[in-house]
C-alpha positions as CSV (number, residue, x, y, z in Angstrom):
1,X,-12.3,60.1,85.0
2,X,-14.0,62.7,87.2
3,X,-17.5,62.9,88.5
4,X,-18.3,65.9,86.2
5,X,-17.6,63.8,83.1
6,X,-20.2,61.2,84.0
7,X,-23.0,61.0,81.5
8,X,-21.1,62.6,78.6
9,X,-20.4,59.3,76.9
10,X,-16.7,59.1,78.0
11,X,-15.3,55.8,79.0
12,X,-13.1,55.2,82.0
13,X,-9.4,55.6,81.4
14,X,-7.4,52.4,80.6
15,X,-5.5,52.9,83.9
16,X,-8.7,53.0,85.8
17,X,-10.0,49.8,84.0
18,X,-6.8,48.0,85.0
19,X,-7.1,49.2,88.6
20,X,-10.7,47.9,88.8
21,X,-9.7,44.6,87.3
22,X,-6.8,44.2,89.7
23,X,-8.9,45.2,92.7
24,X,-11.8,42.8,91.9
25,X,-9.4,39.9,91.2
26,X,-7.2,40.6,94.3
27,X,-10.3,41.2,96.5
28,X,-11.6,37.7,95.7
29,X,-8.3,36.1,96.4
30,X,-8.1,38.0,99.7
31,X,-11.5,36.9,100.8
32,X,-10.6,33.3,100.0
33,X,-7.4,33.5,102.0
34,X,-9.2,35.1,105.0
35,X,-11.9,32.3,104.8
36,X,-9.1,29.8,105.5
37,X,-8.8,31.3,109.0
38,X,-12.1,33.0,109.6
39,X,-15.3,31.0,109.1
40,X,-18.3,33.0,108.0
41,X,-18.6,36.7,108.8
42,X,-18.7,37.5,105.1
43,X,-20.5,40.8,105.5
44,X,-18.0,41.8,108.3
45,X,-15.0,41.1,106.0
46,X,-16.7,42.9,103.1
47,X,-17.4,46.0,105.2
48,X,-13.9,46.0,106.7
49,X,-12.2,45.8,103.3
50,X,-14.6,48.5,101.9
51,X,-13.5,50.9,104.7
52,X,-9.8,50.1,104.2
53,X,-10.0,50.8,100.5
54,X,-11.6,54.2,101.4
55,X,-8.8,54.9,103.9
56,X,-11.3,54.8,106.7
57,X,-11.2,53.5,110.3
58,X,-13.6,51.0,111.8
59,X,-15.0,49.9,115.1
60,X,-16.0,46.2,115.4
61,X,-18.5,45.6,118.1
62,X,-19.4,42.1,119.3
63,X,-19.4,39.8,122.3
64,X,-16.1,38.0,123.2
65,X,-15.0,35.0,121.2
66,X,-16.2,36.1,117.8
67,X,-12.7,36.3,116.3
68,X,-12.6,40.1,116.0
69,X,-9.0,40.3,117.0
70,X,-8.0,37.3,114.8
71,X,-9.8,38.8,111.8
72,X,-7.8,42.1,112.1
73,X,-4.5,40.5,112.6
74,X,-5.1,38.0,109.7
75,X,-6.0,40.9,107.5
76,X,-2.8,42.8,108.3
77,X,-0.7,39.7,107.5
78,X,-2.6,39.3,104.2
79,X,-1.9,42.9,103.2
80,X,1.8,42.8,104.0
81,X,1.4,45.7,106.4
82,X,3.0,46.5,109.7
83,X,0.7,45.6,112.6
84,X,0.6,46.5,116.3
85,X,-2.0,45.7,118.9
86,X,-2.8,48.0,121.8
87,X,-4.7,46.4,124.7
88,X,-6.7,49.2,126.2
89,X,-6.9,49.1,130.0
90,X,-8.0,51.6,132.6
91,X,-4.3,52.5,133.5
92,X,-3.2,53.0,129.9
93,X,-1.7,56.5,129.3
94,X,-1.6,58.5,126.1
95,X,2.2,58.3,125.8
96,X,1.8,54.5,125.9
97,X,0.1,54.8,122.5
98,X,1.8,57.7,120.8
99,X,5.3,57.4,122.3
100,X,7.4,59.6,124.5
101,X,10.6,61.5,124.6
102,X,13.6,60.1,126.5
103,X,16.8,61.8,127.5
104,X,20.0,60.4,125.9
105,X,23.5,61.1,127.1
106,X,26.5,61.2,124.9
107,X,29.2,59.4,127.0
108,X,32.0,61.0,125.1
109,X,30.9,64.6,125.5
110,X,28.5,64.3,128.4
111,X,25.9,66.3,126.5
112,X,22.3,65.3,126.8
113,X,19.5,65.4,124.2
114,X,15.9,64.4,123.8
115,X,14.9,61.5,121.5
116,X,11.4,60.6,120.5
117,X,10.7,56.9,121.0
118,X,7.7,55.9,118.8
119,X,4.8,54.2,120.3
120,X,2.7,51.3,118.9
121,X,0.5,53.8,116.9
122,X,3.3,54.0,114.3
123,X,2.1,51.0,112.3
124,X,0.0,50.6,109.2
125,X,-2.7,48.6,111.0
126,X,-3.3,49.5,114.6
127,X,-5.7,47.2,116.6
128,X,-7.2,49.2,119.5
129,X,-8.5,46.2,121.4
130,X,-11.4,46.9,123.8
131,X,-11.1,50.6,123.2
132,X,-14.0,51.3,125.6
133,X,-12.0,50.0,128.6
134,X,-9.7,53.0,128.8
135,X,-10.6,56.6,130.0
136,X,-11.4,59.4,127.6
137,X,-8.0,61.0,128.1
138,X,-6.3,58.0,126.5
139,X,-9.0,57.4,123.9
140,X,-8.5,61.0,122.8
141,X,-4.8,60.2,122.0
142,X,-6.1,58.5,118.9
143,X,-8.0,61.5,117.6
144,X,-5.1,63.4,116.0
145,X,-3.7,60.2,114.6
146,X,-7.0,59.2,113.0
147,X,-7.7,62.7,111.6
148,X,-4.3,64.1,110.6
149,X,-2.2,60.9,110.2
150,X,0.3,62.3,112.7
151,X,1.0,62.6,116.4
152,X,2.4,65.6,118.2
153,X,5.0,65.2,121.0
154,X,6.7,68.2,122.7
155,X,5.3,70.5,120.0
156,X,6.8,68.5,117.1
157,X,4.6,66.6,114.6
158,X,5.6,63.0,113.7
159,X,4.1,61.6,110.6
160,X,2.5,58.1,110.6
161,X,3.2,55.5,107.9
162,X,0.8,55.2,105.0
163,X,-1.6,53.6,104.7
164,X,-2.8,54.0,108.2
165,X,-5.9,52.3,109.7
166,X,-7.2,52.2,113.3
167,X,-9.4,49.1,113.8
168,X,-11.0,49.2,117.2
169,X,-12.9,46.5,119.0
170,X,-15.4,46.8,121.8
171,X,-17.6,44.6,123.9
172,X,-21.3,45.8,124.0
173,X,-22.3,43.7,127.0
174,X,-19.7,44.9,129.6
175,X,-20.8,47.9,131.6
176,X,-18.5,48.0,134.7
177,X,-15.1,49.5,134.1
178,X,-15.9,50.8,130.6
179,X,-15.9,54.3,129.2
180,X,-18.2,54.8,126.2
181,X,-16.5,56.6,123.3
182,X,-17.4,60.3,123.0
183,X,-19.5,61.2,120.0
184,X,-16.7,63.4,118.5
185,X,-14.4,60.4,118.5
186,X,-17.1,58.0,117.2
187,X,-17.5,60.3,114.2
188,X,-13.9,59.7,113.2
189,X,-14.7,56.1,112.5
190,X,-16.0,55.5,109.1
191,X,-17.8,52.3,109.9
192,X,-19.2,50.7,113.0
193,X,-19.5,47.0,112.2
194,X,-21.6,44.6,114.2
195,X,-20.1,41.1,114.6
196,X,-22.8,38.6,115.2
197,X,-22.8,34.9,116.3
198,X,-22.0,32.3,113.7
199,X,-24.6,30.0,112.3
200,X,-24.8,26.4,113.4
201,X,-22.9,25.1,110.4
202,X,-20.3,27.9,110.7
203,X,-19.8,27.1,114.4
204,X,-19.3,23.4,113.5
205,X,-16.6,24.4,110.9
206,X,-14.9,26.5,113.6
207,X,-14.8,23.5,115.9
208,X,-13.2,21.4,113.2
209,X,-10.6,23.9,112.3
210,X,-9.6,25.1,115.8
211,X,-9.4,21.7,117.5
212,X,-7.3,19.9,114.9
213,X,-4.0,21.7,115.5
214,X,-3.5,22.6,111.8
215,X,-1.4,25.6,110.9
216,X,-2.7,27.6,107.9
217,X,-0.2,29.3,105.6
218,X,-1.6,32.4,104.0
219,X,-0.5,34.1,100.8
220,X,0.2,37.8,100.6
221,X,-2.3,39.7,98.4
222,X,-1.6,43.4,98.6
223,X,1.4,45.6,99.7
224,X,1.3,49.1,101.0
225,X,2.0,50.8,97.6
226,X,-0.8,48.8,95.9
227,X,-3.3,49.8,98.6
228,X,-2.5,53.5,98.2
229,X,-3.0,53.1,94.4
230,X,-6.3,51.4,94.9
231,X,-7.5,54.1,97.4
232,X,-6.7,56.6,94.7
233,X,-8.7,54.6,92.1
234,X,-11.7,54.4,94.4
235,X,-11.8,58.2,94.7
236,X,-11.8,58.5,90.9
237,X,-15.0,56.5,90.6
238,X,-17.7,58.9,89.3
239,X,-20.8,59.4,91.3
240,X,-23.9,61.0,89.7
241,X,-25.5,64.1,91.3
242,X,-28.7,62.2,92.1
243,X,-26.8,59.6,94.0
244,X,-24.9,62.2,96.0
245,X,-28.2,64.0,96.7
246,X,-29.7,60.7,97.9
247,X,-26.8,60.2,100.3
248,X,-27.2,63.8,101.5
249,X,-31.0,63.4,102.0
250,X,-30.4,60.2,104.0
251,X,-28.0,62.0,106.3
252,X,-30.1,65.2,106.6
253,X,-33.2,63.2,107.4
254,X,-31.6,62.0,110.7
255,X,-31.4,65.6,112.0
256,X,-34.2,66.5,114.4
257,X,-36.1,69.8,113.9
258,X,-35.5,70.1,110.2
259,X,-38.2,70.4,107.6
260,X,-37.3,67.2,105.8
261,X,-37.2,65.1,109.0
262,X,-39.7,62.3,109.1
263,X,-42.0,62.0,112.1
264,X,-40.5,58.8,113.5
265,X,-37.1,60.5,113.6
266,X,-38.5,63.4,115.7
267,X,-40.0,60.7,118.0
268,X,-36.9,58.6,118.4
269,X,-33.7,60.5,117.6
270,X,-32.0,62.9,120.0
271,X,-29.1,63.9,117.6
272,X,-28.5,63.1,114.0
273,X,-25.5,62.6,111.7
274,X,-23.2,65.4,110.4
275,X,-21.8,66.1,107.0
276,X,-19.0,63.6,107.5
277,X,-21.6,60.9,107.3
278,X,-22.6,62.1,103.8
279,X,-19.0,62.1,102.7
280,X,-18.5,58.5,104.0
281,X,-21.7,57.3,102.4
282,X,-20.4,58.4,99.0
283,X,-16.9,57.1,99.5
284,X,-18.1,53.8,100.8
285,X,-20.5,53.6,97.9
286,X,-17.7,54.1,95.4
287,X,-15.6,51.4,97.1
288,X,-18.5,48.9,97.1
289,X,-19.2,49.7,93.4
290,X,-15.7,49.0,92.4
291,X,-15.6,45.8,94.4
292,X,-18.6,44.7,92.5
293,X,-16.8,45.4,89.2
294,X,-18.6,48.6,88.4
295,X,-17.1,52.0,87.7
296,X,-20.2,54.0,88.8
297,X,-22.1,54.4,92.0
298,X,-25.8,53.5,92.4
299,X,-28.3,54.3,95.1
300,X,-28.3,50.6,96.0
301,X,-24.6,51.0,96.9
302,X,-25.5,53.9,99.3
303,X,-28.3,51.8,100.9
304,X,-25.9,48.9,101.4
305,X,-23.3,51.0,103.3
306,X,-25.9,53.1,105.2
307,X,-26.0,50.9,108.3
308,X,-22.3,50.8,109.1
309,X,-21.9,54.5,108.2
310,X,-24.8,55.9,110.2
311,X,-25.5,53.6,113.1
312,X,-22.9,55.2,115.4
313,X,-23.8,58.7,114.3
314,X,-27.5,58.5,115.3
315,X,-28.1,59.1,119.0
316,X,-31.5,57.7,120.0
317,X,-33.5,59.1,122.9
318,X,-35.4,57.6,125.8
319,X,-38.5,57.0,123.7
320,X,-36.5,54.8,121.4
321,X,-35.1,52.8,124.3
322,X,-38.5,52.3,125.8
323,X,-40.0,51.1,122.5
324,X,-37.0,49.0,121.6
325,X,-36.0,51.1,118.6
326,X,-32.3,50.9,117.7
327,X,-30.4,53.2,115.4
328,X,-30.4,50.4,112.8
329,X,-34.2,50.4,112.9
330,X,-34.2,54.1,112.3
331,X,-31.9,53.7,109.3
332,X,-34.1,50.9,107.9
333,X,-37.2,53.1,108.1
334,X,-35.3,56.0,106.5
335,X,-34.3,53.8,103.6
336,X,-37.9,52.8,103.1
337,X,-39.2,56.4,103.4
338,X,-36.7,58.3,101.2
339,X,-37.4,57.8,97.5
340,X,-34.6,57.3,95.0
341,X,-34.5,59.3,91.8
342,X,-33.6,58.0,88.3
343,X,-30.9,60.0,86.6
344,X,-31.7,60.9,83.0
345,X,-28.0,61.9,82.5
346,X,-26.6,58.5,83.2
347,X,-24.9,57.2,80.1
348,X,-26.5,53.7,79.3
349,X,-23.2,52.5,77.8
350,X,-21.4,53.3,81.0
351,X,-24.1,52.0,83.3
352,X,-23.9,48.6,81.7
353,X,-20.2,48.6,81.7
354,X,-18.9,46.0,84.2
355,X,-15.3,45.3,84.7
356,X,-14.7,41.8,86.0
357,X,-11.6,39.9,85.4
358,X,-10.8,36.3,86.1
359,X,-7.2,37.0,85.5
360,X,-5.0,36.4,88.6
361,X,-3.0,39.5,89.4
362,X,0.6,39.0,90.4
363,X,1.7,40.5,93.7
């Protein structure tokens, strides 16, 4: 079903219903498996999986010791995907990421030829660990890979495997020896996810699990082909015009010197989000809706994903820093200030249709 057909009384195709049922069932299994290794961080896991089902990249920001790296590696194992970890350091070179050409000599004929040796970027899930500890020249080596799903060496493009995700981590408290990501590269990341400290009970459970020497065996939940199919199903989720316009108004309200910009944005924001933010809001809203068992997007879905989508695309100014106003606070005020519209064209039968299956889906 396409977005244009929403509201005409048509029901989702049977293939889409099956895809929703499979995704919801497998998603719950996946979260339970991850919970056997990662205690708490439910919202982080939800946001990470939402972005992956949208074919988006993520930055996870948090202080050391919050299991950011463990979460990403556990997720890659769960999804039966190839995984590589790149430890970003000040002396890391772009070719250390993308690969390089080496000269090979044929011992029989003595002829020489160039052969491209693939770097660690050629994996389904790439963990860019402490991405802000390497200079911009090396950070930029990820740009083409993230945007075009390919790398270019010696003028020749080399396609990356599908699906392809860059999941980066960074430490917000280190200042010396760090290189903040340029805004152009930050915009390539669909989500910026904040990883917070665990609660007291969660930390107690972490102590019990990690000091007992128990090895956890995890079951595989998805493979690469299934993830690609689910990504296609997410894009087929219909989104009403009033929901798209709400996402667009939310993005446009972050831009200074525009007629629709609230006063507090003019006071605290130096630069707002671009059109890619609106695209990501709608896509992430579709993924969240489908993970909730619904085959339509609501404004509540847009509100729910607004923080990870917008927080790294809003550049606050000195006034905000002086008053202790973060980009998250700007987003919270925008959600309160921008009204939502009710759509008269929404088909009630479709709006109440919820696809939830308790059936376990075979791998």
